[in-house]
GUDOKOL-504442 format. One record per residue (C-alpha): residue number from 1; x, y, z. Coordinates in Angstrom, 1 decimal, padded with zeros to 4 digits. Layout:
N
 lodren      u      v      w
    NUM      X      Y      Z
...
This chain:
507
 lodren      u      v      w
      1  022.3  006.1  007.1
      2  018.6  006.3  007.9
      3  018.2  009.4  010.1
      4  020.5  012.2  011.1
      5  019.2  013.1  014.5
      6  019.9  016.8  015.3
      7  020.2  017.6  019.1
      8  020.5  021.3  019.9
      9  022.2  022.8  022.9
     10  019.0  023.4  024.8
     11  017.5  019.9  024.0
     12  019.5  017.7  026.4
     13  016.5  015.7  027.3
     14  017.3  012.0  028.1
     15  013.7  011.2  027.1
     16  013.9  013.3  023.9
     17  011.4  012.3  021.1
     18  014.5  012.2  018.8
     19  015.7  009.2  020.7
     20  012.3  007.4  021.0
     21  012.8  005.0  018.1
     22  016.4  005.7  017.3
     23  018.5  002.7  016.2
     24  022.3  003.2  016.9
     25  023.0  000.9  013.9
     26  021.0  003.0  011.4
     27  020.9  006.5  012.9
     28  023.5  009.1  013.7
     29  023.2  011.9  016.3
     30  024.6  015.3  015.2
     31  025.6  018.0  017.7
     32  027.4  021.2  017.0
     33  029.0  024.1  019.0
     34  028.6  027.1  016.7
     35  030.2  030.5  017.6
     36  027.2  032.2  015.9
     37  025.0  031.0  018.8
     38  027.2  033.0  021.2
     39  027.7  036.1  019.1
     40  024.3  036.9  017.5
     41  023.8  038.4  020.9
     42  027.0  039.0  022.8
     43  026.5  036.2  025.4
     44  027.7  036.2  029.0
     45  030.7  033.9  029.4
     46  028.9  031.8  031.9
     47  026.0  031.3  029.5
     48  028.4  030.0  026.8
     49  030.2  027.7  029.3
     50  026.9  026.3  030.6
     51  025.6  025.4  027.1
     52  028.8  023.9  025.8
     53  029.7  022.0  028.9
     54  026.2  020.6  029.2
     55  026.4  019.6  025.5
     56  029.7  017.8  026.0
     57  028.4  015.9  029.1
     58  025.3  014.9  027.1
     59  027.5  013.6  024.3
     60  029.2  011.3  026.8
     61  025.8  010.1  028.1
     62  024.6  009.4  024.6
     63  027.8  007.5  023.7
     64  027.5  005.5  027.0
     65  024.0  004.5  025.8
     66  025.5  003.1  022.6
     67  024.6  006.0  020.2
     68  027.0  007.2  017.5
     69  027.5  011.0  017.8
     70  029.0  013.3  015.2
     71  030.1  016.2  017.5
     72  031.5  019.4  016.1
     73  033.4  021.4  018.7
     74  033.7  025.1  018.6
     75  037.4  025.1  017.7
     76  037.1  022.4  014.9
     77  039.2  022.9  011.8
     78  037.4  024.7  009.0
     79  034.4  025.5  011.2
     80  032.0  028.0  009.5
     81  030.8  029.2  012.9
     82  027.2  028.8  011.7
     83  024.8  026.1  012.7
     84  023.3  025.9  009.3
     85  026.7  025.8  007.6
     86  027.9  022.9  009.8
     87  024.6  021.0  009.3
     88  025.0  021.3  005.6
     89  028.4  019.8  005.8
     90  027.1  016.9  008.0
     91  024.3  016.2  005.5
     92  026.7  016.1  002.6
     93  029.1  013.9  004.5
     94  026.6  011.3  005.8
     95  023.9  011.5  003.1
     96  021.0  010.6  005.5
     97  017.6  009.6  004.2
     98  016.0  012.1  006.6
     99  017.0  014.8  009.2
    100  015.0  014.7  012.4
    101  014.9  017.4  015.1
    102  012.7  018.3  018.1
    103  011.0  021.6  017.7
    104  013.7  024.3  018.2
    105  013.2  026.9  020.9
    106  014.0  029.8  018.7
    107  012.4  030.9  015.4
    108  015.8  031.9  013.9
    109  017.3  028.5  014.6
    110  014.3  026.7  013.2
    111  014.5  028.8  010.0
    112  018.2  028.0  009.7
    113  017.7  024.2  010.0
    114  014.8  024.3  007.5
    115  016.8  026.3  005.1
    116  019.8  023.9  005.2
    117  017.6  020.9  004.6
    118  015.7  022.6  001.8
    119  018.9  023.6  000.0
    120  020.2  020.0  000.1
    121  016.8  018.5 -000.7
    122  016.7  016.2  002.3
    123  013.4  015.6  004.1
    124  013.1  017.2  007.6
    125  010.9  015.9  010.4
    126  010.2  018.4  013.2
    127  009.0  016.4  016.2
    128  006.7  017.8  018.9
    129  008.6  018.7  022.1
    130  007.2  016.3  024.8
    131  009.2  018.1  027.5
    132  006.4  020.5  028.0
    133  003.0  019.8  029.6
    134  001.1  021.5  026.7
    135  001.7  021.6  023.0
    136  001.9  024.6  020.7
    137 -001.4  023.5  019.2
    138 -002.9  023.2  022.6
    139 -002.2  026.9  023.2
    140 -003.5  027.9  019.8
    141 -006.8  026.2  020.6
    142 -006.8  028.0  024.0
    143 -006.2  031.4  022.3
    144 -008.8  030.9  019.5
    145 -011.6  033.4  019.8
    146 -010.3  035.2  022.9
    147 -010.0  039.0  022.9
    148 -007.2  038.8  025.4
    149 -004.8  036.1  026.7
    150 -004.4  036.0  030.4
    151 -002.1  033.5  032.1
    152 -004.4  032.9  035.0
    153 -007.1  031.3  032.9
    154 -004.6  029.2  031.0
    155 -003.0  028.2  034.3
    156 -006.4  027.0  035.7
    157 -007.0  024.9  032.6
    158 -003.5  023.3  033.1
    159 -004.2  022.6  036.7
    160 -007.4  020.8  035.8
    161 -006.0  018.9  032.9
    162 -003.0  017.6  034.8
    163 -004.7  017.2  038.2
    164 -002.1  019.4  040.0
    165 -003.0  020.8  043.4
    166 -006.6  019.7  042.8
    167 -009.1  018.0  045.2
    168 -012.4  016.7  043.9
    169 -012.2  019.0  040.9
    170 -011.5  022.1  042.9
    171 -008.2  023.8  043.7
    172 -006.5  022.6  046.8
    173 -007.2  025.1  049.7
    174 -010.1  026.6  047.8
    175 -008.3  029.3  045.8
    176 -006.5  029.1  042.5
    177 -003.9  031.7  043.3
    178 -002.1  032.7  046.6
    179 -000.1  035.5  045.0
    180 -001.3  038.1  047.6
    181  000.4  036.1  050.3
    182  003.7  036.0  048.5
    183  004.7  039.6  048.5
    184  006.5  040.1  051.8
    185  009.7  042.1  052.2
    186  012.4  041.2  054.8
    187  011.9  044.4  056.8
    188  014.7  046.3  058.4
    189  016.1  043.2  060.1
    190  016.9  041.6  056.7
    191  016.8  038.0  055.7
    192  019.0  036.7  058.5
    193  020.9  033.5  057.8
    194  020.1  032.0  054.5
    195  020.4  028.4  053.3
    196  023.5  028.0  051.1
    197  022.4  026.9  047.5
    198  023.9  023.7  046.1
    199  026.9  024.5  043.9
    200  028.3  022.2  041.2
    201  032.0  022.5  041.1
    202  033.5  022.5  037.5
    203  034.8  019.1  036.5
    204  037.5  018.5  033.9
    205  035.1  018.9  031.0
    206  033.8  022.2  032.3
    207  037.2  023.6  033.1
    208  038.3  022.8  029.5
    209  035.2  024.7  028.2
    210  036.0  027.6  030.5
    211  039.5  027.8  029.0
    212  038.0  027.6  025.5
    213  035.5  030.4  026.2
    214  038.2  032.7  027.6
    215  040.3  032.1  024.5
    216  037.5  032.6  021.9
    217  035.3  035.2  023.6
    218  037.7  037.3  025.8
    219  035.7  040.5  025.4
    220  032.3  039.0  026.2
    221  030.5  040.2  029.4
    222  030.7  038.5  032.7
    223  033.2  036.5  034.8
    224  033.7  032.8  035.1
    225  035.1  032.8  038.6
    226  031.8  031.9  040.2
    227  030.6  029.3  037.7
    228  028.8  026.6  039.6
    229  025.7  025.9  037.4
    230  024.6  022.2  036.9
    231  025.7  020.8  033.6
    232  024.5  017.2  034.1
    233  021.1  015.7  034.9
    234  022.5  014.3  038.2
    235  023.7  017.7  039.3
    236  020.4  019.3  038.2
    237  018.5  016.8  040.4
    238  020.7  017.7  043.3
    239  019.9  021.4  042.9
    240  016.2  020.5  042.7
    241  016.4  018.5  046.0
    242  018.3  021.3  047.7
    243  015.7  023.9  046.8
    244  012.6  021.8  047.8
    245  014.1  020.8  051.1
    246  015.8  024.0  052.1
    247  014.3  027.0  050.3
    248  010.8  026.2  049.0
    249  009.2  026.6  052.5
    250  010.2  030.3  052.5
    251  010.1  030.9  048.8
    252  006.5  032.0  048.8
    253  006.8  034.7  051.4
    254  009.9  036.2  050.0
    255  009.9  035.5  046.2
    256  009.5  039.3  045.5
    257  011.9  040.5  048.1
    258  015.3  042.0  047.4
    259  018.4  042.5  049.6
    260  021.9  044.0  049.1
    261  024.6  041.5  048.2
    262  022.2  038.5  048.3
    263  021.7  037.3  044.8
    264  020.0  034.0  045.4
    265  017.8  034.3  048.6
    266  015.1  031.5  048.5
    267  015.0  031.1  044.7
    268  015.2  027.7  043.0
    269  018.1  028.3  040.6
    270  016.9  025.5  038.4
    271  015.5  027.6  035.4
    272  018.7  026.9  033.4
    273  018.4  023.2  034.1
    274  014.8  023.2  032.9
    275  015.6  025.3  029.8
    276  018.4  022.9  028.8
    277  016.0  020.1  029.6
    278  018.2  018.5  032.1
    279  015.1  018.5  034.3
    280  011.5  017.7  033.3
    281  008.9  020.2  034.5
    282  006.6  017.4  035.6
    283  009.2  016.0  038.0
    284  009.8  019.5  039.3
    285  006.1  020.1  039.9
    286  005.7  016.6  041.5
    287  008.6  017.3  043.9
    288  007.0  020.6  045.1
    289  003.5  019.1  045.4
    290  004.9  016.2  047.4
    291  006.5  018.7  049.8
    292  003.1  020.2  050.5
    293  001.4  016.9  050.9
    294  004.1  015.9  053.5
    295  003.7  019.2  055.3
    296  007.2  020.3  054.5
    297  006.2  023.5  052.7
    298  003.1  025.7  052.9
    299  000.5  025.8  050.2
    300  001.1  029.4  049.2
    301  004.8  028.7  048.6
    302  004.1  025.5  046.6
    303  001.3  027.0  044.5
    304  003.4  030.1  043.8
    305  006.3  028.0  042.6
    306  004.2  025.6  040.6
    307  002.5  028.6  038.9
    308  005.9  029.7  037.6
    309  006.4  026.3  036.0
    310  002.9  025.1  035.0
    311  001.6  028.6  034.3
    312  004.1  031.2  033.2
    313  006.6  028.9  031.6
    314  004.0  027.1  029.5
    315  002.1  030.3  028.8
    316  005.1  032.3  027.4
    317  006.0  029.4  025.1
    318  002.5  029.5  023.7
    319  002.6  033.3  023.2
    320  006.0  033.1  021.5
    321  005.0  030.5  018.9
    322  001.5  032.1  018.4
    323  002.9  035.5  017.5
    324  006.3  034.9  015.9
    325  008.0  036.0  013.8
    326  006.6  039.6  013.9
    327  006.4  039.6  017.7
    328  010.1  040.5  018.1
    329  009.6  043.7  016.2
    330  006.7  045.1  018.3
    331  007.1  048.4  020.0
    332  003.6  049.5  021.1
    333  004.8  052.5  023.2
    334  007.1  053.8  020.5
    335  010.2  053.6  022.8
    336  013.3  054.9  021.0
    337  016.1  055.3  023.6
    338  019.3  053.3  023.5
    339  020.1  050.8  026.2
    340  022.5  052.6  028.6
    341  026.1  051.4  028.5
    342  026.1  050.7  032.2
    343  023.9  047.6  031.6
    344  027.2  046.0  030.4
    345  029.4  047.3  033.2
    346  027.2  047.9  036.3
    347  028.9  051.3  036.7
    348  026.0  053.5  037.9
    349  025.2  055.7  040.9
    350  021.8  054.0  041.2
    351  022.4  051.3  043.9
    352  019.5  049.0  042.9
    353  020.8  048.8  039.3
    354  024.4  048.5  040.4
    355  023.3  045.5  042.6
    356  021.2  043.8  040.0
    357  023.6  044.3  037.1
    358  026.6  043.6  039.2
    359  025.4  040.2  040.3
    360  024.3  039.5  036.8
    361  027.7  040.1  035.4
    362  029.2  037.9  038.3
    363  026.8  035.0  038.1
    364  024.8  035.3  034.9
    365  021.7  035.4  037.1
    366  019.1  037.7  038.7
    367  015.8  036.6  040.1
    368  012.5  037.5  038.5
    369  011.8  040.7  040.5
    370  015.3  042.0  039.8
    371  014.7  041.4  036.1
    372  011.1  042.8  036.1
    373  011.2  045.6  038.7
    374  014.9  046.8  038.6
    375  016.6  046.3  035.2
    376  013.3  045.9  033.3
    377  011.5  048.8  035.0
    378  014.3  051.3  034.5
    379  014.5  050.4  030.7
    380  010.7  050.8  030.5
    381  010.6  054.1  032.2
    382  013.6  055.4  030.3
    383  011.9  054.5  027.0
    384  014.5  052.0  025.7
    385  013.7  050.3  022.4
    386  012.3  046.9  023.6
    387  014.4  045.0  021.0
    388  017.6  046.3  022.7
    389  016.3  045.2  026.1
    390  015.4  041.8  024.6
    391  018.9  041.3  023.2
    392  020.5  042.2  026.5
    393  018.4  039.7  028.5
    394  019.0  037.0  025.9
    395  022.7  037.6  026.1
    396  023.2  038.1  029.8
    397  021.3  035.4  031.6
    398  022.4  031.7  031.8
    399  018.8  030.5  031.5
    400  017.9  032.6  028.5
    401  016.4  030.8  025.5
    402  014.4  033.0  023.2
    403  011.0  031.2  023.5
    404  010.9  032.0  027.2
    405  013.0  035.2  027.3
    406  011.3  037.2  024.5
    407  007.7  037.3  025.8
    408  008.8  037.9  029.3
    409  011.1  040.8  028.3
    410  009.4  042.5  025.3
    411  005.9  041.7  026.5
    412  005.6  041.6  030.2
    413  008.6  043.8  031.2
    414  008.5  046.4  028.4
    415  004.8  046.3  027.3
    416  006.1  046.3  023.8
    417  003.4  044.0  022.6
    418  000.7  046.4  023.7
    419 -000.9  044.1  026.2
    420 -000.7  040.5  024.8
    421  001.3  039.3  027.8
    422  000.4  041.8  030.6
    423 -002.9  043.7  031.2
    424 -000.9  046.9  032.1
    425  002.6  048.2  032.0
    426  004.6  047.1  035.1
    427  005.5  050.7  035.9
    428  006.4  051.9  039.4
    429  008.4  054.6  041.2
    430  011.4  054.2  043.4
    431  009.0  053.8  046.4
    432  008.3  050.2  045.2
    433  012.0  049.4  045.3
    434  012.3  051.0  048.8
    435  009.4  049.0  050.1
    436  010.7  045.6  048.8
    437  014.4  046.0  049.5
    438  017.2  047.8  051.4
    439  018.8  049.0  048.2
    440  017.7  052.6  048.7
    441  019.5  052.8  052.1
    442  022.8  052.6  050.2
    443  022.0  055.1  047.5
    444  022.4  058.8  047.2
    445  019.0  059.2  045.6
    446  015.7  059.7  047.5
    447  012.8  057.6  046.1
    448  010.3  060.0  047.6
    449  011.6  062.9  045.4
    450  010.8  063.3  041.7
    451  012.8  066.5  041.0
    452  015.9  068.0  042.5
    453  019.6  067.0  042.8
    454  018.9  063.9  044.8
    455  015.6  062.9  043.2
    456  015.4  059.1  042.4
    457  015.7  058.6  038.6
    458  013.1  055.8  038.9
    459  010.6  058.2  040.5
    460  011.4  061.0  038.0
    461  011.1  058.6  035.1
    462  007.9  057.0  036.4
    463  006.1  060.3  036.3
    464  007.7  061.1  032.9
    465  006.6  057.7  031.6
    466  003.0  058.5  032.6
    467  003.2  061.9  031.0
    468  004.6  060.6  027.7
    469  002.2  057.7  027.4
    470 -001.0  059.0  029.0
    471 -003.0  059.1  025.7
    472 -002.2  055.5  025.0
    473 -002.9  054.3  028.5
    474 -006.0  056.3  029.3
    475 -008.3  053.5  028.0
    476 -006.7  050.9  030.3
    477 -008.8  050.5  033.4
    478 -005.9  049.1  035.4
    479 -004.0  052.4  034.9
    480 -006.8  054.7  035.9
    481 -005.6  055.4  039.5
    482 -002.1  056.2  038.3
    483 -003.4  058.5  035.6
    484 -005.7  060.2  038.1
    485 -002.7  060.9  040.3
    486 -000.9  062.3  037.3
    487 -003.8  064.7  036.6
    488 -003.5  066.2  040.0
    489  000.0  067.6  039.2
    490  000.2  071.2  038.2
    491  001.6  072.3  034.8
    492  004.6  073.6  036.7
    493  005.2  070.1  038.3
    494  004.8  068.4  035.0
    495  007.3  070.7  033.3
    496  009.8  070.2  036.1
    497  009.5  066.4  035.7
    498  010.0  066.6  032.0
    499  013.1  068.7  032.4
    500  014.6  066.5  035.1
    501  013.9  063.4  032.9
    502  015.6  065.1  029.9
    503  018.6  065.9  032.0
    504  018.9  062.4  033.3
    505  018.8  060.9  029.7
    506  021.7  063.2  028.7
    507  023.9  061.9  031.6
């Protein structure tokens, strides 16, 4: 055999560089379902099913294209449970001249693959991942010599380089960013009738995987009853079309809004398909840009959506590879609390957290504001160790792959990197949640109160967060207004806040 071509569970790209010059007569594709990948963090059942079912469908596609595939299922005899252990067996069995793999999306996995090849003295080729619109080296060049890394400047470079939403060298509409237009709430009347997202009914392969997961991971979080995620490229394309036609026009206005018992609203629901590489980011961007050009969606909505793909998604990957492996250990604010148990059960009196965590356990999904300004905000204010928050996010969401999840969680949400990802902590009181949702109407806590029996824990902990971290944050210009407000509190007020926060942590 010439090459053993390793395809990981999040590398299901039909245009993968691993296949570019592959010869079915000389090369063998190796794929492996390893229990370690579901247990190093205790993964949501839907996340496990999504990965395994998508892998099995991809194997069928590869075999239809004439490739030979050595596929190790989760329940194979004598399975070590480890990716590196099974790869070692495959190398010894097939004796390839080389092992080839596209750049993995997780440092841990890359180290495991390199270690297995090194121990068996087989050359390893790590191929550049052409799925992305920028390379890891592109981002390193962008970062070189900069005192701070801000997504906005990287995003503008990407817009120019790829000629996206550009006219005569200038941004379409005259502005680079329409974020200020994309912060509406639904108001008291609510969202009204919402378009039903496309659902992918489980086929025979998926149903078989669901049975496998229930057998092997019965105590893992989450339910499989609502599993409808796309596991094939065809299904992923249908989800993309549904979003662009039915939800993109209102996505911009309401991308930050929240509403009781409405988990999906106008969001795209394609992040898992992008992160498994069932969809290519360029085709997603092109579809959104075309909707604007054909007057089917407003510029603010299209720009806001494209910024998530072309800006944030590419940017966080650059941050991840620029700063790993030490990035995962950062804890700039010295947070030392444990993640509350209710993050795994949803059993809490706080309605906003009960809503966000409840839908997460049901669907393996929450949109970006629920992640940043509900579950993430509470953990930040409480002072949870960012590594525990990271592990929960990596485990619980179907679209979680470490290169995208870690910077968004540890950096942007928890400010654990001290400002690499975000120029200030995303800290707010319960009043923000009240403004953007109707969650507070169904809650016994009052977001306007910071102390007392019905004080909102978010509001209490917001002021406590400022008190605990004021020395570290006083040099941050973007925090100056919040710290000025803190300085207006009397010593008696501050003591009462401290005591209330302490009582809440003991609950």
